[in-house]
Steps between C-alpha positions, in 0.01 A plus 500: 500500500623850416356835600583728207343829605296664775276809493375662820231766475395689813632215713630632832772758418521395133271732304624362169800267497611265223780248535659253259682208658807302402459124448788466747524637855336837565597742780298801617706795624365819654473720805290404800134567426550515124269203439724195461289285732183624329630363170543159663151531645365569151659174382340329803160627377561349155563161660268477801247779416569678828758707680769343714486805729151650514188300582271751326524568125381858549812581705713434189345779292717809461399774743199703390413277205234231458654203313818314420608272217788254484594335171765243431617325184643152550625194318378172649636185338569700184149645479424873550267602781379845593357535850321813617368571847262795541331633810268800535371628836160355579520237228618141468862432413544354153768272357549477122695233310578602144213750514241257637361571846486207743179418686694436820843632598577160654506351148827686441689383809766241416547605138801719587695337786663749733742487793539814713783529752473798735661618828181440698501130408640443849141556620425152366691372802457778754145603413161339553352193336284701258807618310630145469166371374484776240854423383438128447151555360648741246761241404248219453253725316759568229546126454145373544198694364258262672656580837448872446133449406444287811683752720282785371191291564622413851552863598159590357327242721716593799396864465134400470519269802664765720238754393227251592654442843498875563140518381403229749650706783331823390151360439488219754365268230693204364460322167698186572400342169667782306799489735527126440516548123793740545664252737492215250647709217779638721581151627513361145715783365729497804586135439567557129711810551694353792586193291641722223704699751638177644594376153690824438700444819587148388609621158687804629681338794780322312557800271515739795749276680717460192544873444534584868780245534689689228455828692593355841771268359306206642528617860124531563174332417194706411132411462154650493231327709138544396269527800130434441200340664331439168684174426410328826260208450237653727522851352126525433419408860771742621360783287145444625614466863604866491156629404422635847833677508428639152162631616657659807792662314298577184789356302598173334762325711581203275603472137805554286499873582644389836791302347863592546844413359793453734856559377763286670880510481718235662418169658 
């Protein structure tokens, strides 16, 4: 894959920037605050349809304006591809491939594989479990479109279930049949998603160890341990056993959104 050119229009501090890249190694040089990181974030958009820095698309529009556009021309396996990402305040973000708009932005993820290395990557180890889940989910989503679709569906049902729990507390009325339908879908998806995460750990483990041994000259062992309740044989019973706690806390206390990944070095 080769990124040939990049155009940024009203994206952060780039009102109108055009770049043409070398097929070899490219280096970005400039003063602090000149927009080097924003160029990398524009490339991140072309790959994953979102910013690596800002959670809201609207925060990436140049100050005082109402839209941004990012366009990239690529070569993928010898075939040309033009990708354009456009976002206007108050409207839905759109992704175009060779001029054709996609129905869902998730259809694009995985087409342009991307690896981003940044100084704050240390938060994967020092930070909370949410950051680790997002990191590995992003990795798997680029490799497995089905996983991404299931993950989106999982978070949709999780959001609906939590909203229902809050509604129960506010109204004093409980629709346990509706709650049960959410339970079954979250249990099913948790098992599927946890299995895919576990497979990734099995596939990644030997590769991680091989490269880390080169860095450490074989002095240390390294591994990532996937921690989940979703692969236990009695997971459904475990999930349902927490219903009273869920009702009391107005939150879902079981599922793959509670998983974690533990990094270990040494014996």
